[in-house]
C-alpha positions as CSV (number, residue, x, y, z in Angstrom):
1,L,0.1,0.0,0.0
2,K,1.5,3.4,-1.0
3,A,1.5,5.1,2.4
4,S,3.7,7.4,4.3
5,V,4.5,6.7,7.7
6,E,7.3,8.0,9.9
7,V,10.3,5.6,10.4
8,K,13.4,5.9,12.3
9,Y,16.1,3.4,11.4
10,T,19.6,2.5,12.7
11,V,22.0,0.4,10.7
12,I,23.0,-2.2,13.3
13,G,26.6,-2.0,14.2
14,K,26.7,1.8,13.4
15,P,25.9,4.8,15.7
16,G,23.1,7.3,15.0
17,T,19.4,7.0,14.1
18,I,18.0,8.4,10.7
19,G,14.5,9.6,10.2
20,A,12.6,8.8,7.1
21,F,9.0,8.4,5.6
22,S,7.8,5.3,4.0
23,K,6.8,5.2,0.3
24,N,4.9,2.0,0.9
25,V,4.2,-0.4,3.8
26,S,3.0,-4.0,4.2
27,A,2.9,-6.7,7.0
28,S,6.0,-8.1,5.4
29,G,8.1,-4.9,5.0
30,L,8.3,-1.5,3.6
31,C,10.0,0.9,1.3
32,L,11.9,3.9,2.5
33,A,13.5,6.9,0.6
34,V,16.7,7.4,2.2
35,E,19.7,9.6,1.5
36,E,22.6,6.9,2.0
37,Q,23.4,3.9,-0.1
38,L,23.1,0.7,1.6
39,S,24.3,-2.8,0.7
40,A,21.8,-5.7,0.2
41,E,21.4,-7.6,3.4
42,T,22.3,-4.7,5.6
43,P,20.7,-5.3,8.9
44,L,18.4,-2.4,10.3
45,Q,16.6,-1.7,13.7
46,L,13.2,0.0,12.9
47,E,10.8,2.4,14.7
48,I,7.6,2.6,12.8
49,K,5.1,5.2,13.8
50,V,1.6,4.0,12.7
51,P,-1.3,6.4,12.9
52,D,-3.7,5.5,15.6
53,L,-1.2,3.5,17.7
54,K,0.1,5.0,20.8
55,D,3.7,3.4,20.8
56,P,5.8,3.1,17.7
57,I,6.3,-0.5,16.3
58,R,9.7,-1.8,16.8
59,A,11.1,-4.4,14.3
60,L,14.3,-5.7,12.7
61,G,14.8,-5.6,8.8
62,R,17.1,-6.3,6.1
63,V,17.8,-4.3,3.0
64,V,16.7,-6.3,-0.1
65,W,17.1,-3.9,-2.8
66,Q,17.9,0.0,-3.6
67,K,17.1,2.1,-6.6
68,R,18.9,5.6,-6.9
69,F,16.7,8.7,-7.8
70,E,17.1,12.5,-7.9
71,S,14.6,14.8,-6.4
72,A,13.1,17.6,-8.7
73,G,13.8,21.2,-8.2
74,D,16.5,23.8,-8.5
75,E,19.0,21.8,-6.1
76,P,18.2,18.1,-6.8
77,R,19.3,15.7,-4.2
78,V,20.2,12.1,-4.7
79,Y,17.9,9.6,-2.6
80,F,17.5,5.7,-2.7
81,D,14.4,3.9,-2.6
82,T,15.1,1.2,-0.3
83,G,13.2,-2.2,0.0
84,I,13.2,-3.5,3.5
85,E,12.0,-6.9,4.7
86,F,10.9,-7.5,8.3
87,T,13.0,-10.1,9.9
88,G,12.2,-9.7,13.5
89,I,8.6,-8.3,14.4
90,S,6.0,-9.6,16.8
91,D,2.8,-11.1,15.7
92,F,1.0,-8.3,17.4
93,D,3.0,-5.5,15.7
94,R,2.6,-7.3,12.2
95,F,-1.1,-7.4,13.0
96,N,-1.2,-3.9,13.7
97,I,0.5,-2.9,10.4
98,N,-2.0,-5.2,8.5
99,R,-4.8,-3.6,10.1
100,Y,-3.5,-0.2,9.2
101,V,-3.0,-1.3,5.5
102,T,-6.4,-3.1,5.3
103,E,-8.3,0.0,6.8
104,R,-6.4,2.4,4.3
105,I,-7.6,0.1,1.4
106,E,-11.2,-0.1,2.6
107,R,-11.4,3.8,2.9
108,R,-10.5,4.1,-0.9
C-alpha cells in the first residue's frame, strides 16, 4: 500500500538514528526513501509510527534492494528507494501494520 508513515532506522553496528518516511508499507516490509546507499542484506533496527497507535512499532529488518533517484527542483538531491523486509517483528505488531493497511484500502 502506498502510504507515508514516519520511520526511524539505525544500521545495526553503526551509531546514529536516521529519520525517514515510507513510500509504501505492508505486513512483510516497507520501502523508504533514504539519503544513504546501503548494501543488500544490511541489518536495520526500525521504529515505525503507525497512525492511531500510541507506541511506535519496533522491528528488525534487512535491505533487500535499492534504486537511486534524484529529487526534482532547482537543487536536486540524490535519494535511494530502499526495500526492507522485516526479519524480526512480533505477531501483534505485524497484525497492527496489516490492520492499518487493510483500513486504508477499505477507505478508498
